[in-house]
Structures are given as C-alpha cells and as structure tokens.
C-alpha positions in Angstrom: 65.6 -41.7 -21.8 67.0 -41.4 -18.3 64.3 -38.9 -17.4 61.6 -41.3 -18.6 63.2 -44.2 -16.7 63.3 -42.1 -13.5 59.7 -41.0 -13.9 58.6 -44.6 -14.5 60.6 -45.7 -11.5 59.0 -43.0 -9.4 55.6 -44.1 -10.5 56.3 -47.7 -9.5 57.7 -46.5 -6.2 54.6 -44.4 -5.5 52.3 -47.3 -6.5 54.2 -49.6 -4.3 53.9 -47.2 -1.3 50.2 -46.8 -2.0 49.7 -50.6 -1.9 51.7 -50.8 1.3 49.5 -48.0 2.8 46.4 -49.8 1.7 47.6 -53.1 3.1 48.6 -51.4 6.4 45.2 -49.6 6.6 43.4 -52.8 5.9 45.4 -54.7 8.5 44.8 -51.9 11.0 41.1 -51.9 10.3 40.9 -55.6 10.5 43.0 -55.7 13.7 40.7 -53.0 15.2 37.6 -54.8 14.2 39.0 -58.0 15.6 39.9 -56.3 18.8 36.4 -54.8 19.1 34.9 -58.2 18.4 37.1 -59.8 21.0 36.2 -57.1 23.5 32.5 -57.5 22.8 32.7 -61.3 23.1 34.7 -61.1 26.3 32.5 -58.4 27.8 29.3 -60.3 26.9 30.8 -63.5 28.3 31.9 -61.8 31.5 28.5 -60.1 31.8 26.8 -63.4 31.3 29.1 -65.0 33.8 28.5 -62.1 36.2 24.8 -62.3 35.8 24.9 -66.1 36.1 26.9 -65.9 39.3 25.0 -62.9 40.7 23.3 -63.7 44.0 21.8 -61.5 46.7 20.5 -61.9 50.2 16.8 -61.4 50.5 14.9 -60.7 53.7 11.1 -61.2 53.8 9.2 -59.7 56.7 5.9 -61.6 57.3 5.1 -65.3 56.8 1.4 -64.9 55.8 0.2 -66.2 52.4 1.9 -63.3 50.6 5.1 -63.4 52.5 5.6 -67.2 52.0 4.6 -67.0 48.3 7.1 -64.1 47.9 9.7 -66.5 49.4 8.9 -69.1 46.7 9.1 -66.4 44.0 12.5 -65.4 45.3 13.8 -69.0 45.2 12.4 -69.5 41.8 14.6 -66.6 40.4 17.8 -68.5 41.2 19.4 -65.3 42.3 19.1 -65.7 46.0 22.2 -66.3 48.0 20.5 -66.4 51.4 16.8 -66.1 52.1 15.5 -65.1 55.6 11.8 -65.1 56.5 10.7 -63.3 59.7 7.5 -63.3 61.6 6.8 -62.2 65.2 4.1 -64.9 65.5 5.1 -68.4 66.5 4.3 -71.4 64.3 1.2 -72.5 66.4 -0.4 -69.0 66.2 0.5 -68.9 62.5 -1.1 -72.1 61.5 -4.2 -72.2 63.6 -5.9 -69.2 61.9 -9.5 -70.2 61.1 -10.0 -67.9 58.1 -10.6 -69.4 54.7 -9.1 -68.0 51.5 -10.4 -68.3 47.9 -7.9 -68.5 45.2 -9.2 -67.4 41.8 -8.0 -69.0 38.5 -5.2 -66.5 38.0 -3.8 -67.2 41.4 -4.1 -70.9 40.9 -2.1 -70.7 37.7 0.5 -68.4 39.3 1.0 -70.8 42.2 1.2 -73.8 39.9 4.1 -72.1 38.2 5.8 -71.9 41.6 5.5 -75.6 42.2 2.4 -75.7 44.4 0.5 -79.0 44.1 -3.1 -78.5 45.0 -3.8 -82.2 45.0 -1.7 -82.5 48.1 -3.4 -79.6 49.9 -6.7 -79.8 51.9 -9.4 -77.8 50.2 -12.1 -77.9 47.6 -12.7 -76.7 44.0 -15.7 -74.8 42.7 -15.9 -72.9 39.4 -12.1 -73.1 38.9 -11.6 -71.5 42.4 -9.7 -73.3 45.1 -10.9 -72.9 48.7 -8.7 -73.7 51.7 -8.0 -72.6 55.2 -5.3 -70.0 55.5 -3.4 -72.1 58.1 -3.3 -75.1 55.7 -2.1 -72.9 52.9 0.7 -71.5 55.0 1.8 -74.9 56.3 2.0 -76.2 52.8 4.2 -73.3 51.7 6.4 -73.8 54.7 6.9 -77.4 53.8 8.0 -76.4 50.3 10.6 -74.0 51.7 11.8 -76.8 54.0 12.5 -78.9 50.8 14.3 -76.0 49.2 16.8 -75.8 52.0 18.8 -78.6 50.4 19.8 -76.3 47.6 19.7 -72.8 49.1 20.3 -71.2 52.4 16.8 -70.6 53.8 16.1 -69.5 57.3 12.5 -69.2 58.7 12.7 -67.3 62.0 9.2 -67.5 63.6 8.7 -65.6 66.8 11.2 -63.0 65.7 10.1 -59.4 65.4 11.6 -57.0 62.8 13.0 -54.1 64.8 15.9 -51.7 64.7 17.7 -53.8 67.2 17.3 -56.8 64.8 18.9 -54.8 62.0 21.8 -53.7 64.2 22.6 -57.3 65.0 23.1 -58.2 61.4 26.8 -58.2 60.4 27.7 -55.8 57.6 28.5 -58.5 55.0 25.2 -60.3 55.7 23.0 -57.3 55.2 20.2 -58.1 52.7 20.2 -56.4 49.3 16.4 -56.8 49.0 13.8 -56.5 51.8 10.2 -57.5 51.0 7.7 -56.1 53.6 4.6 -58.3 53.8 3.6 -58.0 57.4 0.0 -57.0 56.8 -2.0 -53.8 57.3 -1.0 -53.5 61.0 2.7 -54.2 60.6 5.4 -51.8 61.8 8.2 -52.8 59.5 7.9 -49.8 57.2 8.2 -47.5 60.2 11.4 -49.3 61.2 12.8 -48.7 57.7 11.8 -45.1 57.8 9.2 -45.4 55.0 6.3 -43.0 55.1 3.0 -44.3 56.4 0.9 -42.0 54.3 -2.0 -43.6 52.5 -4.1 -42.6 49.6 -7.7 -43.4 50.4 -10.2 -43.9 47.7 -13.9 -44.5 48.0 -15.4 -47.4 46.1 -18.7 -45.6 45.8 -20.4 -48.4 47.8 -21.5 -49.3 51.3 -20.9 -52.6 53.1 -21.2 -54.6 56.3 -19.4 -57.7 57.5 -20.5 -60.4 59.9 -18.8 -63.5 61.4 -20.1 -66.4 63.5 -18.3 -69.3 65.1 -20.1 -72.6 65.7 -18.0 -74.9 67.7 -20.2 -77.9 66.9 -19.4 -77.7 63.2 -16.3 -78.9 61.4 -13.5 -76.9 59.9 -14.2 -78.0 56.4 -13.3 -75.7 53.4 -16.5 -74.7 51.7 -17.3 -72.9 48.4 -18.6 -69.4 48.7 -22.2 -68.5 48.1 -23.3 -65.4 46.3 -26.7 -63.8 46.0 -27.6 -60.6 44.2 -30.4 -58.1 44.0 -31.6 -58.5 47.5 -34.2 -56.1 48.8 -35.1 -55.8 52.5 -38.5 -54.8 53.9 -37.8 -53.0 57.2 -41.3 -51.8 57.9 -41.2 -53.6 61.2 -38.6 -51.1 62.3 -40.7 -48.2 61.0 -38.9 -48.0 57.7 -41.3 -47.7 54.8 -39.8 -48.1 51.3 -43.0 -49.1 49.5 -43.1 -45.8 47.6 -39.7 -46.3 46.1 -39.7 -48.2 42.8 -37.7 -51.4 43.2 -35.7 -51.2 40.0 -34.7 -47.6 40.1 -31.2 -46.4 40.7 -32.5 -44.8 43.9 -33.2 -48.2 45.4 -30.3 -50.4 44.6 -30.3 -54.1 45.4 -27.9 -55.6 48.0 -25.2 -58.2 47.2 -24.5 -61.0 49.7 -21.6 -63.3 50.0 -21.3 -66.2 52.5 -17.8 -67.8 52.8 -15.6 -69.6 55.2 -15.7 -73.0 56.8 -18.8 -74.5 58.5 -17.3 -73.6 61.9 -16.2 -70.1 61.1 -18.7 -68.5 58.8 -18.2 -65.0 57.3 -20.7 -62.8 55.5 -20.3 -59.7 53.4 -23.2 -57.5 52.5 -22.8 -54.5 50.1 -24.7 -52.1 47.9 -23.8 -49.4 45.5 -23.7 -45.8 46.8 -27.2 -44.2 46.7 -29.4 -41.8 48.5 -32.3 -44.2 49.1 -34.2 -44.2 52.3 -33.1 -47.7 53.1 -29.4 -47.0 52.6 -29.6 -43.8 54.7 -31.5 -45.7 57.4 -28.9 -48.5 57.6 -26.0 -46.1 57.5 -27.2 -44.1 60.5 -29.2 -46.5 62.6 -28.2 -46.8 66.2 -30.0 -50.2 66.6 -27.3 -52.8 66.1 -29.9 -55.6 66.1 -31.1 -54.5 62.6 -27.9 -55.6 60.8 -27.7 -58.7 62.9 -31.2 -59.7 61.9 -30.5 -58.9 58.3 -27.5 -61.3 58.3 -29.5 -63.8 60.3 -32.3 -64.2 57.8 -30.0 -63.8 54.8 -27.8 -66.6 56.0 -30.8 -68.9 56.6 -32.2 -68.1 53.1 -29.0 -68.8 51.2 -27.0 -71.3 53.3 -26.0 -74.7 52.0 -28.6 -77.5 52.5 -26.3 -79.6 54.7 -25.5 -77.0 57.4 -27.9 -76.0 60.2 -29.9 -72.8 60.3 -29.0 -70.0 62.6 -31.3 -69.9 65.6 -31.8 -67.6 68.6 -29.0 -69.4 70.5 -26.4 -69.2 67.8 -27.4 -65.7 66.9 -25.8 -64.5 70.2 -22.4 -65.7 68.9 -22.6 -63.6 65.8 -20.5 -60.5 65.5 -21.3 -58.0 62.8 -21.0 -54.3 61.9 -23.5 -52.1 63.7 -24.4 -50.3 60.5 -23.5 -49.9 56.8 -20.1 -48.2 56.3 -18.5 -46.6 53.3 -16.1 -49.1 51.5 -12.7 -47.6 51.1 -9.5 -48.7 49.4 -6.3 -47.5 51.0 -2.9 -47.8 49.3 0.5 -46.6 50.4 1.9 -43.4 48.8 5.3 -45.1 48.9 5.4 -48.8 48.1 9.0 -49.1 47.1 12.2 -47.5 48.4 16.0 -47.5 48.2 18.1 -47.2 51.4 21.1 -45.3 50.2 24.4 -46.1 51.8 23.3 -49.6 52.7 22.4 -50.3 49.0 19.1 -52.0 50.0 16.0 -52.1 47.8 12.7 -52.3 49.6 9.3 -53.3 48.2 6.0 -53.5 50.0 3.6 -56.2 49.2 0.1 -57.5 50.2 -2.0 -55.7 52.7 1.0 -53.8 53.8 0.8 -51.9 50.5 -2.9 -51.8 49.9 -5.9 -52.7 52.1 -9.6 -52.7 51.9 -11.8 -51.9 55.0 -14.3 -54.5 53.7 -13.6 -58.3 53.8 -14.7 -60.4 50.9 -12.5 -63.5 51.5 -10.6 -62.8 48.2 -8.1 -60.2 49.3 -5.2 -62.7 48.9 -5.6 -62.6 45.2 -4.8 -58.9 44.9 -1.7 -59.5 47.0 -0.6 -62.4 44.8 -0.9 -60.3 41.7 1.6 -57.9 43.3 4.1 -60.7 43.3 3.8 -61.2 39.6 6.6 -58.6 39.1 8.6 -59.5 42.1 10.7 -62.2 40.3 11.8 -59.7 37.6 12.5 -57.1 40.3 14.8 -59.5 42.2 16.6 -60.6 39.1 17.2 -57.0 37.9 18.4 -55.9 41.3 20.7 -58.9 41.7 22.3 -58.3 38.3 22.4 -54.5 38.5 25.7 -52.8 37.7 25.0 -49.6 39.6 22.3 -47.7 41.3 20.7 -46.6 38.1 19.9 -50.2 37.3 18.4 -50.6 40.7 16.4 -47.5 40.3 15.0 -48.8 37.0 13.9 -52.0 38.7 12.3 -50.0 41.5 10.5 -47.8 39.0 9.1 -50.8 37.2 7.9 -52.2 40.5 6.2 -48.9 41.5 4.4 -48.7 38.1 3.1 -52.2 38.6 1.9 -51.4 42.1 0.0 -48.4 40.7 -1.8 -50.6 38.3 -2.6 -53.0 41.1 -4.2 -50.2 43.1 -6.5 -49.6 40.2 -7.2 -53.3 39.9 -8.0 -53.4 43.6 -10.6 -50.7 43.0 -12.1 -52.7 40.1 -12.0 -56.0 42.1 -14.0 -54.4 44.8 -16.4 -52.9 42.3 -16.5 -56.3 40.6 -17.7 -58.0 43.8 -20.4 -55.4 44.3 -21.6 -54.8 40.7 -20.5 -57.5 38.3 -23.4 -59.7 38.9 -25.8 -56.9 38.4 -24.1 -56.0 35.2 -24.3 -59.6 34.1 -28.0 -59.8 34.8 -28.7 -56.6 32.9 -26.2 -56.7 30.0 -25.4 -60.4 29.7 -21.6 -59.8 30.0 -19.0 -57.9 31.8 -15.9 -56.2 30.4 -12.7 -57.6 31.8 -9.1 -57.1 30.7 -6.1 -57.9 32.9 -2.9 -56.0 32.9 -4.1 -53.4 30.4 -3.9 -49.9 32.0 -5.8 -47.9 29.4 -8.6 -50.4 29.4 -8.7 -50.4 33.2 -9.0 -46.6 33.1 -12.0 -46.9 30.8 -13.5 -49.6 33.0 -13.1 -47.4 36.1 -14.9 -44.5 34.4 -17.7 -46.9 33.4 -18.0 -48.4 36.9 -18.5 -44.9 38.3 -21.6 -44.5 36.1 -25.1 -45.8 37.1 -25.8 -49.4 36.1 -27.6 -49.9 32.7 -31.0 -51.3 32.5 -32.0 -54.1 30.2 -33.4 -51.8 27.5 -30.3 -49.7 27.2 -27.7 -50.2 24.5 -24.6 -52.2 25.2 -22.6 -50.4 22.5 -21.0 -48.1 25.2 -19.5 -51.1 26.9 -18.3 -52.5 23.6 -16.0 -49.5 23.1 -13.7 -51.1 25.6 -10.9 -52.8 23.7 -10.0 -56.4 24.0 -12.8 -57.4 26.2 -13.7 -60.8 27.3 -17.4 -61.5 27.3 -18.6 -63.6 30.2 -22.1 -64.8 29.7 -24.7 -64.9 32.4 -24.9 -68.3 34.2 -28.1 -68.6 36.1 -28.0 -70.1 39.6 -29.6 -73.6 39.7 -30.2 -73.5 43.4 -33.8 -73.1 44.4 -33.5 -70.0 46.5 -35.7 -66.9 46.8 -34.4 -63.8 45.1 -36.1 -61.5 47.6 -36.3 -61.4 51.3 -39.7 -60.2 52.2 -39.5 -59.3 55.8 -36.8 -58.5 58.3 -38.5 -59.0 61.7 -37.2 -57.6 65.0 -35.6 -60.0 67.4 
C-alpha cells in the first residue's frame, strides 16, 4: 500500500509541476507578447511623433513660375522649418517680363490644389486654358508666400545670387536639407553644387522657327492663343517651285502655326514634321532672312484676331525671327537629382534647369509644373527619413519621375506639331498621362508617318486606356491655305 501511495503522490507532484510549468510558460509568452505589443505601440507612436515633428530647411534657387510654385508645394507639405527663395534678379526685373504663359487644364487643377485663386489674377480663359502674363503670375505667387509668412519662416531674397560664397556664409545649423534648383536653362547653380552639366539631346523629328514682334501702341492684354494647321506656302516668287510635289503626300508636309502672347508682345511658332521635301530643304538652308520674315508676316495677317491691327511694312521692321528653319531638339540633364554627402543635402533640379526645348511654344511652363507633382512627396520622405537609405529612395523616385517627364516633354512637343493633323485624319488622338508603357507606345507611333484618312485606326486602338478627343472644327472664317508668299 505504501508503494501505491508513494506512486500516487509522485504522479500528483509531477502533475502539479507540469501545471506550474504550463502556467509559467503561458505567463512568459503573455508577458513577451505584451512587451512586444507595448514596444510596437511605443515605436509607432514615437515614429508618428517624430514624423509629425520632422521639419527641414528648404532652399529654392530661382523665383520664376516653377521656383515660386515649388515654394508653395514645399509649404503645402507642412514639413518645412525654414524656406528660402533666392533669385539674382530684383523684383522690378522679375515682374516686368512681357511673356505670356498658357496654363493647361492639368496645371490649373494642380495650382488650384495649392490655393491659387484664378479669379483674383489678371488673365483670360479659353478652352479650359488660362492665359496670363508671366510677371502677373509671379507677383500673385509672391503675394501668397507673403501671407504664409505668418505661420512659417519664409525668406524671399531677390537680388541675391547663388554662389559658393553664399553657401560659405550659411552657418552650419542653418544649412538646408533640400535644395531645389529652378534657375532656368542658363542658370549656374548646378555648377556651384558640382552637378554635371551634361545633357542628353533628342531630336523631335521636326523643324521649326520662332518670331516675336513688339508693338508699343498696343495694350498688354492676355490673349488666347491661335492655332492653324496644314499650311502650305507657295515660294515661287523666290524661285522655289513645289508645284510638282503632291500636296497631301508625306514628302510635302503641312506647316503648323501658333500665335500667342499679349497684343503688345506677339509671339509666333511655325513647325513642320521632318521631311526631305524641296520646300523644307529650301527653308532650312536659305541665306535670305527675309523669306521667314515674310512667311510670318503673311501668316499673322491671315490668322490674327479681328480686333488687332494687321502687320504693315513699318511694323514689320520691328519683327525678330529665326533666319531659317532649325531642327527642334529636346535637351534634358543626365543628372537631375543628387545627394551631397557629408552635408546631408538632397538636391533636385526642376523646370528648364532640368529639361529645355530650343523651340518656344508658350506652354513650356506646363512641363515644369508636372515635374513638381512629385516634389511634395520627395520633401516629405526626405524630412521624415531615418537614414541615408531613406533619402536615396526618395531621390530614386524623383529621378524616375523626371525620366518619365522627359518622355512627356518629347510627346508634348510632338503633340503641338502633329496632334491636330492626327485629329483631322483620324478623328482622335491617343493620350494617357503618367502611364510609362503607354507613353512608350505613343512615342513609337509618333515616330511613324502620319496616317491618311483611308487607313485603319486599329493600330492606334492598341494603345491601352486611351482618351478619345474628337475633332472640333474651327468656326473662324480663315483660309486654310496661304497661296503666295511675296518678296518684300
């Protein structure tokens, strides 16, 4: 009996110990889980507080439309401790610029999201585009920054050039974490920062010419742009006979004209797709500068608005234009973002400082504004970065976006030159924003000859997610063909 009792007692003891071990293991697991949960909650809370409190100093070089809009984007992120805007031009020189800018619907929506009120800005609307003088636009953006000074440290230093000496004068604690270079195509800020000035130059497979005329007796009134397409010029008066070339063949492409700017400062852009026609070869190599001037002269008088005066022999002397057709090229920087090691500074290049076209269409600001679409995210990620790897990820995303923009710049130029012809021949044009694969397909299509009316549209319909824009005929009673270009 004693043996049985001892065995029973041992079993109870072992069972009791097992229960204690289970309880201890359960308590240990529960404590560990609770500790992990507390750690995660504390870490997430601290990270949230750190991200909420994270602020960086931002330096923007250039106070043009892109630089000032970049300043609004930076303020909008809520991650800016101190914002400094530099420009070597003084306020008077900055705001008296006569050029007119055309903001497309995307740019209008983007600026509305930044708090821009177009009802309080001098300008005009046409087909969902907003037209205003560049000086008026910059003055309005400066006024918004003045209002933001109540909540954030903003300093606009006009008449101050960005140089190595300027950087040396900045105290160590005040050094910016982010530098946005937007000083235009002729700026020297990238050289100061040691960024390579190498460009990738791409042909747009087109030729163009620009002209400008200043008429002091006219008002500086923002005016909608005028477009005319499929223009053909008879230069037989200059010994150029194109009668044997069929008009609608690819060998004899039509020209595309754009008139824009205020009544006082009028600008014109003339372009045609690349071809080996006699007319294009003649206009590319002519030594007679009067030919292009007369083409612009008669083109303007044919397509101008009804309320503005015609160009005459007197005003013609005030016109400045290209001597001949030139190849339209898009140049974009090989390096458009950088990281200054040691100083822990991230640099991004925007606007014409990053990509520039040698052909003016009055719409270049829109491509620059699209580059700012990713700037807010870039500033936020850089401000909340834990280490260099996080900064590099932000820079990598910015570089990828810039590459897509370079392709969009190519297509935007091709769009100005050829979209209207495509509309007239196909009835629609394929468009897709921010879709890299689709843009690649569009680029390959744009490099092909234009389709005629009897050809199939199925090849265009292979492009995914297209938006079909139907042809809208012009209601203005204007001739579609300029018969004669007479010598002066």
